[in-house]
PyMOL commands that place a pseudoatom at each C-alpha (Angstrom):
pseudoatom trace, name=CA, resn=UNK, resi=1, chain=A, elem=C, hetatm=0, pos=[-98.387, -70.014, -148.273]
pseudoatom trace, name=CA, resn=UNK, resi=2, chain=A, elem=C, hetatm=0, pos=[-96.960, -66.207, -148.304]
pseudoatom trace, name=CA, resn=UNK, resi=3, chain=A, elem=C, hetatm=0, pos=[-99.231, -63.843, -147.325]
pseudoatom trace, name=CA, resn=UNK, resi=4, chain=A, elem=C, hetatm=0, pos=[-99.653, -60.554, -149.475]
pseudoatom trace, name=CA, resn=UNK, resi=5, chain=A, elem=C, hetatm=0, pos=[-97.545, -57.407, -148.118]
pseudoatom trace, name=CA, resn=UNK, resi=6, chain=A, elem=C, hetatm=0, pos=[-99.895, -54.435, -148.689]
pseudoatom trace, name=CA, resn=UNK, resi=7, chain=A, elem=C, hetatm=0, pos=[-98.029, -50.988, -149.500]
pseudoatom trace, name=CA, resn=UNK, resi=8, chain=A, elem=C, hetatm=0, pos=[-99.065, -48.120, -147.706]
pseudoatom trace, name=CA, resn=UNK, resi=9, chain=A, elem=C, hetatm=0, pos=[-99.659, -45.170, -150.295]
pseudoatom trace, name=CA, resn=UNK, resi=10, chain=A, elem=C, hetatm=0, pos=[-99.308, -42.231, -148.338]
pseudoatom trace, name=CA, resn=UNK, resi=11, chain=A, elem=C, hetatm=0, pos=[-101.641, -38.774, -149.378]
pseudoatom trace, name=CA, resn=UNK, resi=12, chain=A, elem=C, hetatm=0, pos=[-100.147, -35.761, -150.054]
pseudoatom trace, name=CA, resn=UNK, resi=13, chain=A, elem=C, hetatm=0, pos=[-103.233, -33.325, -149.159]
pseudoatom trace, name=CA, resn=UNK, resi=14, chain=A, elem=C, hetatm=0, pos=[-106.378, -34.237, -147.007]
pseudoatom trace, name=CA, resn=UNK, resi=15, chain=A, elem=C, hetatm=0, pos=[-109.526, -35.425, -148.394]
pseudoatom trace, name=CA, resn=UNK, resi=16, chain=A, elem=C, hetatm=0, pos=[-111.995, -32.831, -148.954]
pseudoatom trace, name=CA, resn=UNK, resi=17, chain=A, elem=C, hetatm=0, pos=[-115.710, -32.494, -149.231]
pseudoatom trace, name=CA, resn=UNK, resi=18, chain=A, elem=C, hetatm=0, pos=[-116.920, -30.996, -152.539]
pseudoatom trace, name=CA, resn=UNK, resi=19, chain=A, elem=C, hetatm=0, pos=[-120.076, -29.427, -153.349]
pseudoatom trace, name=CA, resn=UNK, resi=20, chain=A, elem=C, hetatm=0, pos=[-120.360, -30.821, -156.779]
pseudoatom trace, name=CA, resn=UNK, resi=21, chain=A, elem=C, hetatm=0, pos=[-118.746, -31.834, -159.850]
pseudoatom trace, name=CA, resn=UNK, resi=22, chain=A, elem=C, hetatm=0, pos=[-118.787, -31.179, -163.736]
pseudoatom trace, name=CA, resn=UNK, resi=23, chain=A, elem=C, hetatm=0, pos=[-117.639, -33.670, -166.275]
pseudoatom trace, name=CA, resn=UNK, resi=24, chain=A, elem=C, hetatm=0, pos=[-115.986, -33.136, -169.492]
pseudoatom trace, name=CA, resn=UNK, resi=25, chain=A, elem=C, hetatm=0, pos=[-114.430, -35.397, -172.401]
pseudoatom trace, name=CA, resn=UNK, resi=26, chain=A, elem=C, hetatm=0, pos=[-111.744, -35.049, -174.215]
pseudoatom trace, name=CA, resn=UNK, resi=27, chain=A, elem=C, hetatm=0, pos=[-111.498, -36.982, -177.631]
pseudoatom trace, name=CA, resn=UNK, resi=28, chain=A, elem=C, hetatm=0, pos=[-113.585, -39.578, -176.262]
pseudoatom trace, name=CA, resn=UNK, resi=29, chain=A, elem=C, hetatm=0, pos=[-110.890, -41.103, -174.649]
pseudoatom trace, name=CA, resn=UNK, resi=30, chain=A, elem=C, hetatm=0, pos=[-110.214, -39.001, -171.681]
pseudoatom trace, name=CA, resn=UNK, resi=31, chain=A, elem=C, hetatm=0, pos=[-112.708, -37.699, -169.093]
pseudoatom trace, name=CA, resn=UNK, resi=32, chain=A, elem=C, hetatm=0, pos=[-112.102, -35.013, -166.584]
pseudoatom trace, name=CA, resn=UNK, resi=33, chain=A, elem=C, hetatm=0, pos=[-113.622, -34.963, -163.404]
pseudoatom trace, name=CA, resn=UNK, resi=34, chain=A, elem=C, hetatm=0, pos=[-113.947, -31.073, -161.526]
pseudoatom trace, name=CA, resn=UNK, resi=35, chain=A, elem=C, hetatm=0, pos=[-114.567, -30.770, -157.955]
pseudoatom trace, name=CA, resn=UNK, resi=36, chain=A, elem=C, hetatm=0, pos=[-115.925, -28.016, -157.253]
pseudoatom trace, name=CA, resn=UNK, resi=37, chain=A, elem=C, hetatm=0, pos=[-116.497, -25.231, -153.945]
pseudoatom trace, name=CA, resn=UNK, resi=38, chain=A, elem=C, hetatm=0, pos=[-118.192, -22.312, -153.374]
pseudoatom trace, name=CA, resn=UNK, resi=39, chain=A, elem=C, hetatm=0, pos=[-115.927, -20.548, -151.167]
pseudoatom trace, name=CA, resn=UNK, resi=40, chain=A, elem=C, hetatm=0, pos=[-117.873, -17.286, -151.332]
pseudoatom trace, name=CA, resn=UNK, resi=41, chain=A, elem=C, hetatm=0, pos=[-121.532, -16.277, -152.068]
pseudoatom trace, name=CA, resn=UNK, resi=42, chain=A, elem=C, hetatm=0, pos=[-121.618, -16.232, -155.904]
pseudoatom trace, name=CA, resn=UNK, resi=43, chain=A, elem=C, hetatm=0, pos=[-118.085, -17.971, -156.296]
pseudoatom trace, name=CA, resn=UNK, resi=44, chain=A, elem=C, hetatm=0, pos=[-118.043, -21.405, -157.677]
pseudoatom trace, name=CA, resn=UNK, resi=45, chain=A, elem=C, hetatm=0, pos=[-114.666, -23.086, -158.234]
pseudoatom trace, name=CA, resn=UNK, resi=46, chain=A, elem=C, hetatm=0, pos=[-112.654, -26.132, -159.594]
pseudoatom trace, name=CA, resn=UNK, resi=47, chain=A, elem=C, hetatm=0, pos=[-110.024, -26.932, -156.063]
pseudoatom trace, name=CA, resn=UNK, resi=48, chain=A, elem=C, hetatm=0, pos=[-109.471, -30.044, -158.106]
pseudoatom trace, name=CA, resn=UNK, resi=49, chain=A, elem=C, hetatm=0, pos=[-109.757, -32.381, -160.931]
pseudoatom trace, name=CA, resn=UNK, resi=50, chain=A, elem=C, hetatm=0, pos=[-109.054, -35.485, -162.053]
pseudoatom trace, name=CA, resn=UNK, resi=51, chain=A, elem=C, hetatm=0, pos=[-108.624, -37.188, -165.268]
pseudoatom trace, name=CA, resn=UNK, resi=52, chain=A, elem=C, hetatm=0, pos=[-109.706, -40.782, -166.092]
pseudoatom trace, name=CA, resn=UNK, resi=53, chain=A, elem=C, hetatm=0, pos=[-109.286, -42.854, -169.247]
pseudoatom trace, name=CA, resn=UNK, resi=54, chain=A, elem=C, hetatm=0, pos=[-112.592, -45.199, -170.181]
pseudoatom trace, name=CA, resn=UNK, resi=55, chain=A, elem=C, hetatm=0, pos=[-111.051, -48.180, -167.999]
pseudoatom trace, name=CA, resn=UNK, resi=56, chain=A, elem=C, hetatm=0, pos=[-110.415, -46.194, -165.279]
pseudoatom trace, name=CA, resn=UNK, resi=57, chain=A, elem=C, hetatm=0, pos=[-113.882, -44.610, -165.071]
pseudoatom trace, name=CA, resn=UNK, resi=58, chain=A, elem=C, hetatm=0, pos=[-115.525, -48.177, -165.443]
pseudoatom trace, name=CA, resn=UNK, resi=59, chain=A, elem=C, hetatm=0, pos=[-113.619, -49.299, -162.263]
pseudoatom trace, name=CA, resn=UNK, resi=60, chain=A, elem=C, hetatm=0, pos=[-114.733, -45.710, -160.717]
pseudoatom trace, name=CA, resn=UNK, resi=61, chain=A, elem=C, hetatm=0, pos=[-118.042, -47.059, -161.325]
pseudoatom trace, name=CA, resn=UNK, resi=62, chain=A, elem=C, hetatm=0, pos=[-117.804, -50.608, -159.887]
pseudoatom trace, name=CA, resn=UNK, resi=63, chain=A, elem=C, hetatm=0, pos=[-116.302, -49.328, -156.683]
pseudoatom trace, name=CA, resn=UNK, resi=64, chain=A, elem=C, hetatm=0, pos=[-118.867, -46.547, -156.335]
pseudoatom trace, name=CA, resn=UNK, resi=65, chain=A, elem=C, hetatm=0, pos=[-121.611, -48.804, -156.830]
pseudoatom trace, name=CA, resn=UNK, resi=66, chain=A, elem=C, hetatm=0, pos=[-120.151, -51.385, -154.505]
pseudoatom trace, name=CA, resn=UNK, resi=67, chain=A, elem=C, hetatm=0, pos=[-120.081, -48.065, -151.926]
pseudoatom trace, name=CA, resn=UNK, resi=68, chain=A, elem=C, hetatm=0, pos=[-124.207, -47.520, -152.779]
pseudoatom trace, name=CA, resn=UNK, resi=69, chain=A, elem=C, hetatm=0, pos=[-124.755, -50.904, -152.472]
pseudoatom trace, name=CA, resn=UNK, resi=70, chain=A, elem=C, hetatm=0, pos=[-123.592, -51.745, -148.810]
pseudoatom trace, name=CA, resn=UNK, resi=71, chain=A, elem=C, hetatm=0, pos=[-125.586, -52.317, -145.867]
for i in range(1, 71): cmd.bond("trace and resi %d" % i, "trace and resi %d" % (i + 1))
show_as sticks, trace
zoom trace
């Protein structure tokens, strides 16, 4: 039996902690999630964003639910 070889995916930037996010849709086919930060009082900026298809969003929901339900 052969073992499945794992591929390491290098992360270009370190993980960051977002204070919040906002979600928008384009033509009901693409979802954009902006990750928000507040570097100074009264300042809110979107420091990163991702775009998801409906299938990608469903997969994200599934994985987040697994994370939430872990004990």
